[in-house]
Structure formats: structure tokens, C-alpha cells
VMD Tcl script that draws the C-alpha trace (Angstrom):
set ca {
  {-12.24 2.99 10.65}
  {-9.44 4.83 8.86}
  {-6.84 2.86 6.96}
  {-3.12 3.57 6.85}
  {-2.50 3.16 3.12}
  {-4.62 4.73 0.39}
  {-5.32 3.82 -3.24}
  {-2.87 6.34 -4.68}
  {-0.05 4.95 -2.52}
  {-0.92 1.39 -3.59}
  {-0.71 2.29 -7.27}
  {2.44 4.38 -6.79}
  {4.30 1.67 -4.83}
  {3.25 -1.42 -6.77}
  {3.62 -2.60 -10.39}
  {0.22 -1.05 -11.21}
  {0.31 1.64 -13.89}
  {-0.91 5.16 -13.19}
  {-4.17 4.43 -15.08}
  {-4.87 1.31 -13.00}
  {-8.52 1.47 -11.82}
  {-8.82 2.67 -8.23}
  {-12.22 1.21 -7.36}
  {-11.06 -2.39 -6.80}
  {-8.05 -1.04 -4.90}
  {-10.26 1.02 -2.59}
  {-12.49 -2.00 -2.00}
  {-9.50 -4.24 -1.19}
  {-7.62 -1.90 1.17}
  {-9.71 -2.42 4.35}
  {-9.74 -6.23 4.18}
  {-6.11 -6.66 3.06}
  {-4.66 -4.12 5.48}
  {-6.65 -5.41 8.46}
  {-5.81 -9.04 7.69}
  {-2.13 -8.26 7.30}
  {-1.76 -6.39 10.58}
  {-3.92 -8.68 12.69}
  {-2.16 -11.79 11.30}
  {1.40 -10.49 11.12}
  {2.00 -7.68 13.59}
  {-0.98 -7.69 15.90}
  {-3.73 -5.28 16.89}
  {-1.53 -3.32 19.30}
  {1.02 -2.55 16.56}
  {-1.75 -1.60 14.12}
  {-3.46 0.72 16.58}
  {-0.13 2.33 17.48}
  {0.50 3.23 13.82}
  {-3.00 4.60 13.31}
  {-2.67 6.70 16.47}
  {0.61 8.19 15.20}
  {-0.47 9.12 11.68}
  {0.66 12.66 10.89}
  {-2.11 15.04 11.91}
  {-3.10 18.21 10.09}
  {-5.21 21.24 10.89}
  {-8.53 20.88 9.03}
  {-9.02 24.64 9.31}
  {-5.92 25.50 7.26}
  {-5.13 22.35 5.24}
  {-7.26 21.73 2.17}
  {-7.35 19.55 -0.92}
  {-5.00 20.75 -3.65}
  {-6.70 23.20 -6.01}
  {-5.15 23.67 -9.45}
  {-6.48 27.25 -9.59}
  {-4.63 28.24 -6.39}
  {-1.05 29.51 -6.16}
  {0.70 28.19 -3.06}
  {3.43 29.83 -0.98}
  {6.49 28.04 0.35}
  {5.70 25.73 3.33}
  {2.00 25.59 2.41}
  {0.52 22.16 3.16}
  {-2.11 20.52 0.96}
  {-3.86 17.18 0.73}
  {-3.60 15.27 -2.53}
  {-4.84 11.70 -2.95}
  {-5.08 11.40 0.82}
  {-1.42 12.36 1.38}
  {0.05 15.53 2.86}
  {2.43 17.64 0.76}
  {4.45 20.72 1.74}
  {5.43 23.31 -0.85}
  {9.16 23.81 -1.46}
  {8.76 26.97 -3.54}
  {6.75 30.17 -3.74}
  {4.10 30.73 -6.42}
  {3.64 26.99 -6.60}
  {0.97 25.75 -9.03}
  {2.41 22.27 -9.66}
  {0.16 19.28 -9.02}
  {1.78 17.30 -6.17}
  {0.67 14.05 -7.80}
  {2.55 14.93 -11.00}
  {5.53 16.80 -9.57}
  {8.55 16.57 -11.88}
  {10.42 19.59 -10.50}
  {10.42 18.66 -6.78}
  {8.10 21.54 -5.98}
  {6.55 19.52 -3.14}
  {7.74 17.25 -0.36}
  {5.59 14.39 0.89}
  {5.25 14.87 4.63}
  {6.21 11.88 6.81}
  {3.45 9.33 7.19}
  {3.75 9.28 10.99}
  {4.84 11.57 13.80}
  {7.19 8.81 14.99}
  {10.63 8.31 13.40}
  {10.70 4.56 14.00}
  {7.24 4.16 12.47}
  {8.37 6.13 9.41}
  {11.43 3.92 9.06}
  {9.47 0.68 8.99}
  {6.86 2.25 6.71}
  {9.32 3.61 4.16}
  {11.53 0.52 4.18}
  {9.00 -2.32 4.34}
  {5.35 -1.80 5.19}
  {4.45 0.53 2.33}
  {5.65 -1.92 -0.32}
  {4.29 -5.03 1.40}
  {0.80 -3.56 1.66}
  {0.88 -2.11 -1.86}
  {1.98 -5.42 -3.40}
  {-0.57 -7.46 -1.42}
  {-3.45 -5.15 -2.32}
  {-2.43 -4.93 -5.96}
  {-2.11 -8.72 -6.20}
  {-5.57 -9.20 -4.72}
  {-7.14 -6.95 -7.38}
  {-5.28 -7.77 -10.59}
  {-7.67 -10.59 -11.55}
  {-10.63 -8.23 -11.28}
  {-9.06 -5.78 -13.73}
  {-8.17 -8.52 -16.20}
  {-11.46 -10.38 -15.93}
  {-14.73 -8.55 -15.36}
  {-18.35 -9.61 -15.06}
  {-20.98 -8.08 -17.27}
  {-24.53 -8.85 -18.38}
  {-23.23 -11.92 -20.16}
  {-21.17 -13.16 -17.23}
  {-17.37 -13.22 -16.96}
  {-15.52 -11.19 -19.60}
  {-11.79 -11.48 -20.24}
  {-10.06 -8.26 -21.33}
  {-8.40 -9.16 -24.64}
  {-6.90 -5.94 -25.92}
  {-7.28 -2.30 -26.89}
  {-6.41 0.17 -29.62}
  {-2.85 0.44 -28.29}
  {-2.19 -3.14 -29.30}
  {-2.18 -4.59 -25.80}
  {-4.06 -7.64 -24.59}
  {-5.13 -9.05 -21.28}
  {-2.80 -11.56 -19.63}
  {-3.74 -15.20 -19.92}
  {-4.05 -17.59 -16.97}
  {-0.41 -18.71 -17.10}
  {0.91 -15.16 -17.36}
  {-1.24 -14.04 -14.44}
  {0.04 -16.97 -12.39}
  {3.67 -16.10 -13.19}
  {3.03 -12.45 -12.30}
  {1.53 -13.42 -8.95}
  {4.42 -15.78 -8.23}
  {6.84 -12.89 -8.72}
  {4.74 -10.66 -6.46}
  {4.64 -13.35 -3.76}
  {8.41 -13.63 -3.90}
  {8.81 -9.89 -3.44}
  {6.30 -9.84 -0.56}
  {8.05 -12.74 1.18}
  {11.48 -11.10 0.87}
  {10.19 -7.79 2.23}
  {8.40 -9.57 5.07}
  {11.53 -11.48 6.08}
  {13.61 -8.31 5.90}
  {11.05 -6.52 8.09}
  {11.26 -9.36 10.59}
  {15.05 -8.96 10.76}
  {14.63 -5.22 11.22}
  {12.19 -5.72 14.11}
  {14.57 -8.13 15.84}
  {17.41 -5.62 15.51}
  {15.20 -2.81 16.84}
  {13.65 -4.63 19.81}
  {16.38 -3.47 22.23}
  {16.58 0.07 20.83}
  {15.17 2.28 23.59}
  {14.68 5.17 21.16}
  {12.17 3.13 19.16}
  {8.77 3.21 20.86}
  {6.98 0.86 18.47}
  {5.34 -2.09 20.32}
  {7.86 -4.49 18.79}
  {7.54 -7.13 21.49}
  {3.85 -7.49 20.71}
  {4.59 -7.75 16.99}
  {7.24 -10.44 17.45}
  {4.89 -12.47 19.66}
  {2.35 -12.70 16.84}
  {2.16 -15.27 14.09}
  {4.72 -13.28 12.13}
  {5.20 -15.62 9.21}
  {2.27 -14.15 7.43}
  {3.13 -14.97 3.88}
  {0.36 -14.51 1.35}
  {-1.39 -17.80 0.90}
  {-1.12 -19.59 -2.41}
  {-3.42 -22.27 -3.68}
  {-2.18 -25.72 -2.81}
  {-3.16 -29.08 -4.11}
  {-5.22 -31.15 -1.74}
  {-4.44 -34.77 -1.17}
  {-7.49 -36.98 -1.17}
  {-7.43 -40.34 0.57}
  {-10.03 -42.94 -0.18}
  {-10.77 -45.72 2.20}
  {-11.34 -49.09 0.52}
}
mol new
graphics top color blue
foreach p $ca { graphics top sphere $p radius 0.5 }
foreach p [lrange $ca 0 end-1] q [lrange $ca 1 end] { graphics top cylinder $p $q radius 0.2 }
display resetview
């Protein structure tokens, strides 16, 4: 089953650096994305978005090739995203475009879907997926068991437990704010007849889908 967000979009739209490892991100995307939509917005909303992903012609749209020169309006795939050339004789890598030689094509063929994606969903998913993987990039298992990344030649070190906890708390705050703002947006849009998103279904779900944090358990002992 295809997912809506991809690893490059997660790294681009989260605090992850450009050299953040993609493997744990790719592994996390299906479970985090599915859980988010089924818990927060519902299956109908999720299926609607997947149905309206921007389509492309597989006969004429190919992966970006650094050895190819592209004409204006040419469309290529790079990191799972569609890009359209803004210039002739274009050899710029869309993933490292500093001269605006490419435009990212809209994620969906539906204006309302693009609005909620650009304003809320893209960041919420990216932050959730990044947060679920950051421990695995700081602590890794090897032949000797769990290894904590302590530093490198650049003078950096792995975050300790307290720093990781503070980082995740900040991420949770950002996710919660974006989720609440998306909820407000959905309420405002529900009577907009130009918006064909299945908003009623989304609002009928268990919307308050904040990322769970560990909580202390209370133990009661009977004497």
C-alpha cells in the first residue's frame, strides 16, 4: 500500500539534518502514517487523500538524471516527489535547487487537500515520524548489544537521556499545536461547499490524537 509522505519529505520538514539516515525513517513511515490517519482522521479521509495524489505519466516521467539536460516544463521524479522545470537547459538537481530552477508539483489534484497538507499534515507527519526514529539513530545495537553514539571527528556527541527527553517534549508540543490548528481549520471548512474533503468523517473520529507520552502508573496494594 502506497504511503502519502516519503523519507525525503520527512527529513526536509522535520528537525532532522540532511544527512539523517533514511532507513529508520522508511521503516517508520507505514506504521506512523497509518496509525495517525486511522486514529485521528479516519480511513475515509486517508483513502480520499491517497486517491487524489497527483498522478504522472510513467511513459514520459522518469527519475531525475544528472547527465540529462531538461527543457522548461519537463517533469521529473526526485526522492519520490514530482518537480517541473522552470528553465530551459536545466541540469540542476531538484533536491539541491538553490536557484529555483524547479517547482515542486502539488501533492494532490485537489486544492483543499493541498491546503491541509501544506499547512498542517506535512509537518505533523514529519515530526511524528522523526520523533519515533531519533532514539534509533542515537542508540544502535551491534554485536555487543546496545551502543550509544558518543561523538565524531567534528566534535559532536550523541544526546544523553535528558537531552533526548527535552527534544521529544519540544516535538510533542509542536505536534499538538499543529494538530489543534488543523482541527480548527477542519471546523471552519466543514460548511465550505468548494472543499470536497470528507471532513464530516474526520470530525467524527477520535480527533484528539496527540502522540502518547510515557506516564507514571499508580500501583495500589491491598492490605
